[in-house]
C-alpha positions in Angstrom: 156.2 102.0 176.2 155.9 99.3 179.9 155.5 101.5 182.5 155.8 99.5 186.3 154.0 102.4 187.6 152.9 100.0 190.4 155.4 101.9 193.0 153.8 105.2 193.2 153.8 107.4 195.9 150.3 108.8 196.6 150.2 112.0 197.0 146.8 113.8 198.9 146.0 116.7 196.5 143.7 118.3 198.4 141.6 121.5 196.8 142.6 124.2 198.8 146.5 122.9 199.3 146.1 123.2 194.6 144.8 126.8 195.4 147.4 127.8 198.6 149.8 126.3 194.7 147.8 128.7 192.6 148.2 131.2 194.5 151.6 130.9 194.9 152.8 130.7 191.5 150.7 134.2 191.2 153.0 135.6 192.6 156.3 135.0 189.3 154.7 136.8 186.3 154.5 134.4 184.0 154.2 136.8 182.0 157.7 139.6 181.2 158.0 142.4 179.1 155.6 140.6 176.8 157.6 137.4 177.1 154.9 134.3 177.8 157.6 131.8 179.6 156.4 127.9 180.2 158.0 124.8 181.0 157.7 121.7 179.3 158.5 118.6 181.3 159.1 115.0 178.9 159.5 112.5 179.5 163.2 110.3 180.5 163.8 108.8 176.9 166.8 110.9 175.1 164.3 110.4 172.1 161.9 112.8 172.9 163.4 115.1 175.1 165.6 115.5 172.3 162.7 115.9 170.1 160.9 119.0 172.3 164.6 120.3 173.2 164.4 121.3 168.9 161.0 121.6 167.7 160.8 124.3 171.1 163.5 125.9 170.0 162.0 126.2 166.2 159.3 127.4 167.7 160.6 130.4 169.3 162.4 131.9 166.5 159.3 132.6 164.7 157.1 133.6 168.3 159.6 135.4 170.0 157.2 136.5 172.8 157.7 132.5 174.4 159.8 130.6 176.0 159.9 126.7 176.3 162.4 125.7 179.5 162.4 122.1 178.5 164.1 119.4 181.1 163.1 116.0 181.6 160.2 114.7 184.2 162.0 112.9 187.0 161.7 109.0 187.7 162.8 108.8 191.7 160.4 107.3 192.4 158.0 107.9 189.8 157.6 110.2 187.5 153.6 110.2 188.3 154.6 110.6 192.2 156.6 113.8 190.9 154.0 115.6 188.6 151.8 115.1 192.0 154.4 116.1 194.7 155.1 119.7 192.2 152.0 119.9 192.3 151.2 120.1 195.7 154.4 122.5 196.1 152.9 124.6 194.3 155.9 123.7 191.3 154.1 122.4 188.5 155.3 122.7 185.2 152.3 123.9 182.3 152.2 121.2 180.4 153.6 118.1 180.6 154.0 114.5 178.4 154.0 111.4 179.4 150.5 110.8 180.9 148.6 108.0 180.8 144.4 108.1 180.6 144.7 107.1 183.8 147.1 109.0 185.2 144.9 111.5 183.5 142.3 110.7 185.2 144.0 111.1 188.6 144.6 114.6 187.9 141.7 116.0 186.0 139.7 114.2 189.6 141.6 116.8 191.4 140.7 119.5 189.0 145.1 119.6 188.6 144.4 119.8 183.9 143.0 121.6 181.7 139.9 120.2 179.6 142.1 120.7 176.2 138.6 121.6 174.3 137.6 123.9 176.6 140.8 125.8 175.4 140.9 128.6 171.5 142.3 126.1 168.7 142.2 122.9 170.4 139.7 120.9 167.7 141.9 122.7 164.9 144.7 120.5 166.2 143.0 117.6 165.8 141.7 117.9 162.8 145.2 118.9 161.4 146.6 116.8 162.4 144.4 113.8 160.8 143.6 112.4 164.5 140.1 112.2 164.6 139.3 108.4 164.9 142.6 107.9 166.8 141.6 110.9 169.7 137.6 109.7 170.5 138.1 106.7 173.1 140.5 109.0 174.6 137.3 111.2 175.8 136.9 111.1 179.3 133.1 110.1 180.8 132.1 113.7 181.6 132.8 115.1 177.7 135.8 116.5 178.5 139.4 115.6 176.5 141.8 116.3 179.1 144.9 114.2 177.2 146.0 114.7 173.9 147.7 111.6 172.6 151.3 111.5 171.2 152.0 108.2 169.9 150.2 105.2 170.4 151.5 101.7 169.8 149.1 99.1 169.0 150.6 96.1 170.9 149.9 93.8 168.4 151.0 89.7 168.6 154.2 88.0 167.3 154.8 84.3 166.0 157.0 82.4 165.1 156.5 82.2 161.6 159.2 79.6 161.5 158.1 77.4 163.3 153.4 77.9 162.0 156.0 77.1 158.5 156.6 73.3 160.0 153.2 73.3 161.5 152.6 73.9 158.3 150.7 77.3 157.8 152.0 79.9 155.9 150.1 82.9 158.1 149.3 83.8 162.1 145.7 81.6 163.3 143.0 84.7 163.4 139.5 83.4 165.1 140.3 81.2 168.8 139.4 77.5 167.3 141.9 78.1 164.8 144.2 78.8 167.2 143.5 75.2 169.3 144.8 74.0 166.0 147.9 75.3 165.7 148.6 74.5 170.0 147.5 71.3 169.4 150.2 70.9 166.1 152.6 72.3 168.2 152.9 70.2 170.9 152.3 66.7 169.4 155.5 68.0 167.9 157.4 69.4 170.1 155.9 68.6 173.4 159.0 71.5 174.8 156.8 74.4 172.7 154.5 76.5 174.2 152.1 78.2 172.5 152.2 81.0 175.3 155.4 81.1 177.3 155.3 84.2 179.4 155.5 84.3 183.3 153.3 87.9 183.7 150.7 85.6 182.4 149.8 84.9 185.9 151.1 87.7 188.2 148.6 90.6 189.3 150.7 93.3 188.8 148.2 95.6 187.5 150.0 97.4 184.2 150.6 94.0 183.6 147.1 93.3 182.4 147.5 95.8 179.1 149.7 93.7 177.4 147.9 89.9 178.4 143.8 90.5 179.6 142.8 93.8 177.5 145.0 93.1 174.2 142.1 89.9 173.7 139.1 91.0 175.6 139.2 94.6 173.6 139.2 92.4 170.3 137.1 90.3 171.5 134.5 93.2 172.4 135.6 95.2 170.0 136.4 97.8 171.7 134.6 97.3 174.7 136.2 100.3 177.4 135.7 97.7 180.3 135.4 100.9 182.8 133.6 104.1 182.1 134.5 106.9 184.6 132.8 105.5 187.6 130.6 103.1 185.6 132.1 99.3 185.0 130.6 99.1 181.5 132.5 96.0 180.4 130.6 92.8 178.1 130.4 89.8 180.1 129.7 87.5 176.8 132.6 89.0 175.7 135.0 88.9 179.1 134.2 84.7 179.1 135.2 84.3 175.7 138.4 85.7 176.4 138.7 83.8 180.3 137.7 80.9 178.1 140.3 81.0 175.6 143.3 81.7 177.8 141.8 78.4 180.0 141.3 76.0 177.3 144.9 77.2 176.2 145.8 75.9 180.4 143.7 73.0 179.4 145.4 71.6 176.0 148.9 72.9 177.9 149.2 76.1 175.9 150.5 78.4 178.7 154.0 78.0 180.9 153.6 81.0 183.1 157.2 80.6 184.8 159.9 83.3 184.3 162.0 81.8 181.0 165.1 83.8 179.3 163.7 85.3 175.9 161.2 82.6 174.8 159.6 83.6 171.7 163.7 84.7 171.0 164.9 81.1 171.6 161.7 79.7 170.0 159.5 78.1 173.4 156.8 80.4 172.6 155.3 80.0 169.4 153.0 83.5 170.8 154.0 87.2 172.2 152.5 90.2 172.1 154.8 92.7 171.3 155.9 96.5 171.5 157.4 98.1 168.7 160.4 98.9 171.0 161.6 94.9 171.0 162.5 95.9 167.6 165.9 98.7 168.7 166.8 94.9 171.0 166.4 93.0 168.9 168.9 95.0 166.5 171.6 94.6 169.0 170.9 91.5 170.6 169.3 89.4 169.1 170.5 90.3 165.3 168.7 87.2 163.7 165.1 87.5 164.2 163.6 89.0 161.1 160.4 90.2 160.3 158.1 88.3 157.2 161.0 85.5 157.9 161.3 84.4 160.9 158.7 85.7 162.9 155.2 88.3 161.6 153.2 90.1 163.8 149.0 90.4 163.9 146.2 92.1 166.0 144.4 89.9 168.5 143.0 86.7 168.0 138.9 87.5 167.3 136.4 84.8 169.4 134.3 82.1 166.6 132.0 83.6 164.2 133.7 87.5 165.5 135.2 88.9 161.7 138.9 89.3 162.2 140.1 92.3 159.7 137.9 94.6 162.4 139.6 93.3 165.7 140.8 95.8 168.1 143.8 96.1 170.5 145.1 97.0 174.0 146.8 101.0 173.1 150.2 101.3 174.9 150.0 105.0 174.8 150.3 108.3 176.0 149.7 112.6 175.9 150.8 115.7 177.3 148.5 117.5 179.1 148.6 121.8 179.6 147.8 122.3 184.0 145.3 124.5 185.3 147.3 125.9 188.3 149.2 127.3 185.0 148.0 131.2 183.8 146.3 132.2 181.5 148.2 133.0 179.1 151.0 130.3 179.4 147.5 127.8 178.7 147.4 129.7 175.8 150.9 130.2 174.8 151.4 126.5 175.4 148.4 124.9 172.9 149.2 127.7 170.4 153.1 125.7 170.6 151.3 122.3 170.2 149.1 123.0 167.5 152.4 124.9 165.7 153.7 121.6 166.0 150.8 119.3 164.6 150.4 122.0 161.8 153.1 119.7 159.7 153.4 115.9 159.7 157.1 116.7 159.0 157.4 116.8 162.6 155.6 114.0 163.8 157.5 112.5 161.0 160.6 113.3 162.9 159.2 111.8 166.0 158.6 108.5 165.0 161.6 108.3 162.9 164.1 109.2 166.4 161.6 107.5 168.6 160.1 104.6 166.6 157.0 105.8 168.6 154.1 105.1 166.3 152.4 108.8 166.5 148.5 109.4 166.8 147.1 109.9 163.8 144.9 108.2 161.3 146.6 108.1 157.9 150.1 106.4 159.2 149.9 104.8 155.8 148.4 106.9 153.4 150.6 110.4 154.2 153.6 110.7 151.9 155.4 112.3 155.4 155.8 109.0 157.5 156.7 106.5 153.5 160.6 106.6 154.3 160.0 105.7 157.1 158.2 102.6 157.0 159.8 102.0 154.0 163.2 101.6 155.7 161.5 99.8 159.0 159.2 97.4 157.6 158.0 96.0 160.7 156.3 98.6 161.9 153.8 99.1 159.7 151.2 96.9 161.0 151.3 99.5 163.8 151.2 102.1 162.0 148.3 100.5 160.5 145.8 100.1 163.8 146.5 103.4 165.9 143.2 103.9 164.9 141.7 100.3 166.2 144.1 100.5 169.5 141.8 100.8 172.8 143.5 103.2 175.6 143.4 102.4 179.1 140.1 103.4 181.2 139.6 106.8 182.6 139.4 106.3 186.5 141.6 107.6 188.9 141.8 103.9 190.6 143.0 102.0 187.4 146.0 100.5 189.3 144.2 98.9 192.1 141.2 97.8 189.4 143.6 96.2 186.9 145.2 94.5 189.9 141.5 93.0 190.8 141.3 91.7 187.6 144.1 89.8 187.9 143.8 88.5 191.4 140.3 87.8 190.6 140.0 86.1 187.3 143.2 86.3 184.9 145.7 84.3 187.7 143.4 82.4 189.1 142.1 81.4 185.0 145.6 80.8 183.9 146.8 78.3 187.3 143.0 76.5 186.7 142.1 77.4 190.2 138.8 78.8 188.9 136.7 77.9 185.6 136.3 81.6 183.5 131.9 82.1 184.2 132.6 82.8 187.8 136.2 84.5 187.8 134.7 86.9 185.7 131.7 87.0 188.3 134.0 87.5 191.1 136.4 90.1 189.3 132.8 92.1 188.6 131.2 91.8 191.8 135.2 93.2 192.8 135.6 95.9 190.7 132.3 97.2 191.0 132.4 96.9 195.0 135.6 99.0 194.4 133.8 101.3 191.7 131.6 102.9 194.5 
């Protein structure tokens, strides 16, 4: 789900401090009378907290030598700052969820995390959970897996199907030229409507690039990682094509980068990025929004000549980590708990039903455990189908600064018509490469 991470308070994690923290924790035995106690920090979402509390109790019933204390990560000023402060103060949990890949890179760079692939039983989790494809892009540049993805929102675009039908279309366009044709018809019929109305398009805030630039770019580049470790590996052709797409929309008056209340729901915007969390809000605030009646969903469009069936998108996804400050007994108990949870797809089905966040699995649409949920929530099926086609955030500790550069040097300027796509990409690339040194 969307998280404004720009207010993170930087907590310096110096190796000597971490060592002192580990020593401090070592003064309190993690195993007493044969029972190992682990601390699990859950996200603030009540449904996620309830899930982990229930599964922890169920695990304890069959594993009496492990006690799991589930509590909520404090979000003041942010969950990331709380975790960093806990590490620095020697009070880090054994395990926590709510970790995106970029923040995971920060923690891994400070040696605060256990490489999960070095723990006995990790590969069993990947196999039993049927997540080989989904977890593959989560591998870090050093070859390790530090974060186990829990859920993956394969970000999709919503289309006002009722307006499309008025323009003569029964399905959404899939390529850039098809979109320009739709935009032309839209402006001719409804001059006051826009293809994409969203103030965030002109906002340089780092996380906002996940829901515009990266969605389009991932589709144009076939899932290129953009930055891998400390190296810029972006696809120049795909990058310029992405910026040209948004520039062409601007030139043809298809963009409104201003604040508009509920632009998609009111029909001001034909097209908008949508995550599955939207539908809970709609059920209360916009009950008239009906899937495949007045709106539909699709993967991001692709450049002309590319196959729309191979489209990729951004993964709004988070996972869990095990902290290096935990004792070996705690680390082993934590992994065994995770292995137990994901050995039975019914646990993932319970998660999906309660949270509406698609589990990070390859088989959501083929495993019968999820059929009832998808039959009841048809709008979630496209998200489930595309979990393996979604690309997680970059694995760089500076991800916040780097994504701000994307907006400041390229995306925002193109949206405002201040720079041409090729120059914007070149300036952005130069600035990012400088920041990576």
